[in-house]
VEXLO-847682 format. One record per residue (C-alpha): x, y, z; residue in one letter. Coordinates in nm, 3 decimals, padded with zeros to 5 digits. Each point is the difference from the previous one (the first is absolute). Layout:
REM VEXLO-847682
[[X; Y; Z]; A]
...
This chain:
REM VEXLO-847682
[[18.346; 08.085; 04.171]; M]
[[-00.300; 00.185; -00.139]; T]
[[-00.019; 00.309; -00.210]; N]
[[-00.218; 00.206; -00.239]; R]
[[00.096; 00.016; -00.367]; S]
[[-00.103; 00.366; -00.034]; D]
[[-00.014; 00.255; 00.288]; A]
[[-00.318; 00.142; -00.166]; G]
[[-00.172; -00.326; 00.101]; L]
[[00.021; 00.095; 00.365]; G]
[[00.226; -00.083; 00.304]; P]
[[00.215; -00.307; 00.003]; S]
[[-00.147; -00.313; 00.153]; F]
[[00.223; 00.043; 00.313]; D]
[[-00.088; 00.370; 00.043]; A]
[[-00.197; 00.124; 00.296]; V]
[[-00.164; 00.346; -00.024]; L]
[[-00.039; 00.164; 00.334]; L]
[[-00.328; 00.188; 00.092]; P]
[[-00.007; 00.319; -00.199]; G]
[[00.235; -00.125; -00.277]; D]
[[-00.137; -00.012; -00.357]; V]
[[00.128; -00.173; -00.310]; W]
[[-00.035; 00.201; -00.321]; Y]
[[00.052; -00.190; -00.320]; G]
[[00.038; 00.102; -00.359]; G]
[[-00.014; 00.340; -00.150]; T]
[[-00.364; 00.071; 00.105]; T]
[[00.080; -00.034; 00.374]; N]
[[-00.288; -00.246; 00.052]; L]
[[00.028; -00.171; 00.331]; V]
[[00.094; -00.362; -00.056]; S]
[[-00.065; -00.268; 00.115]; P]
[[-00.351; 00.007; 00.149]; Q]
[[-00.088; -00.228; 00.305]; Y]
[[-00.094; -00.340; -00.127]; G]
[[00.207; 00.025; -00.315]; D]
[[00.175; -00.330; -00.087]; V]
[[00.349; -00.066; -00.143]; G]
[[00.221; -00.308; -00.023]; F]
[[00.369; -00.016; 00.119]; D]
[[00.286; -00.169; -00.190]; L]
[[-00.075; -00.322; 00.183]; N]
[[-00.364; 00.001; -00.121]; G]
[[-00.137; 00.083; 00.344]; H]
[[-00.321; 00.211; -00.006]; K]
[[00.036; 00.339; 00.178]; R]
[[-00.281; 00.228; 00.104]; I]
[[00.038; 00.370; 00.097]; W]
[[-00.123; 00.032; 00.349]; A]
[[-00.004; 00.224; 00.309]; T]
[[-00.013; -00.095; 00.368]; T]
[[-00.136; 00.162; 00.318]; A]
[[00.219; -00.202; 00.220]; A]
[[00.380; -00.064; -00.036]; A]
[[00.097; -00.338; -00.156]; L]
[[00.317; -00.196; 00.044]; T]
[[00.191; -00.142; -00.302]; A]
[[-00.149; -00.333; -00.094]; G]
[[-00.313; 00.044; 00.205]; E]
[[-00.307; -00.176; -00.145]; A]
[[-00.273; 00.248; -00.103]; I]
[[-00.336; 00.027; -00.172]; S]
[[-00.068; 00.278; -00.259]; V]
[[-00.353; 00.109; -00.082]; D]
[[-00.128; 00.125; -00.327]; D]
[[00.075; 00.351; 00.097]; N]
[[00.373; -00.077; 00.072]; G]
[[-00.018; 00.006; 00.374]; N]
[[00.234; -00.248; 00.156]; A]
[[-00.040; -00.152; 00.342]; T]
[[00.200; -00.257; 00.191]; A]
[[-00.181; -00.339; -00.033]; A]
[[00.116; -00.352; 00.100]; T]
[[-00.021; -00.195; -00.323]; G]
[[-00.022; 00.316; -00.219]; G]
[[00.080; -00.066; -00.366]; T]
[[00.238; 00.303; -00.016]; Y]
[[00.307; 00.108; 00.198]; S]
[[00.180; 00.327; 00.069]; A]
[[00.330; -00.041; -00.192]; P]
[[00.172; 00.252; 00.224]; V]
[[-00.097; 00.177; 00.332]; A]
[[-00.283; 00.246; -00.057]; V]
[[-00.069; 00.275; 00.246]; P]
[[-00.368; 00.098; 00.083]; A]
[[-00.166; 00.203; -00.276]; G]
[[00.262; -00.080; -00.261]; A]
[[-00.064; -00.142; -00.359]; S]
[[00.184; -00.304; -00.146]; F]
[[-00.023; -00.291; -00.243]; W]
[[-00.149; -00.299; 00.190]; A]
[[00.140; -00.325; -00.127]; K]
[[-00.231; -00.301; -00.062]; Q]
[[00.121; -00.312; 00.182]; T]
[[-00.290; -00.235; -00.102]; A]
[[-00.235; -00.026; -00.296]; S]
């Protein structure tokens, strides 16, 4: 199970924001997180906030570039923790260092 300790930090690690959805955090309504932001889940796995142009299946190997764009990639060092529809944003999970 993964979670966030404070909703102001952004969506939970299992959340998927659909195209057009926005996460507002804190009292200043700053959009958080930004693509490429990094967090760590309760198991110590690195997570990176990403978006994808193509749908991804849960557990699918992906690569994430410096701008937070995720693409399916055999041998990618991240995975989609849940199914992600095209255009959605999510926390990719690092599977290898």
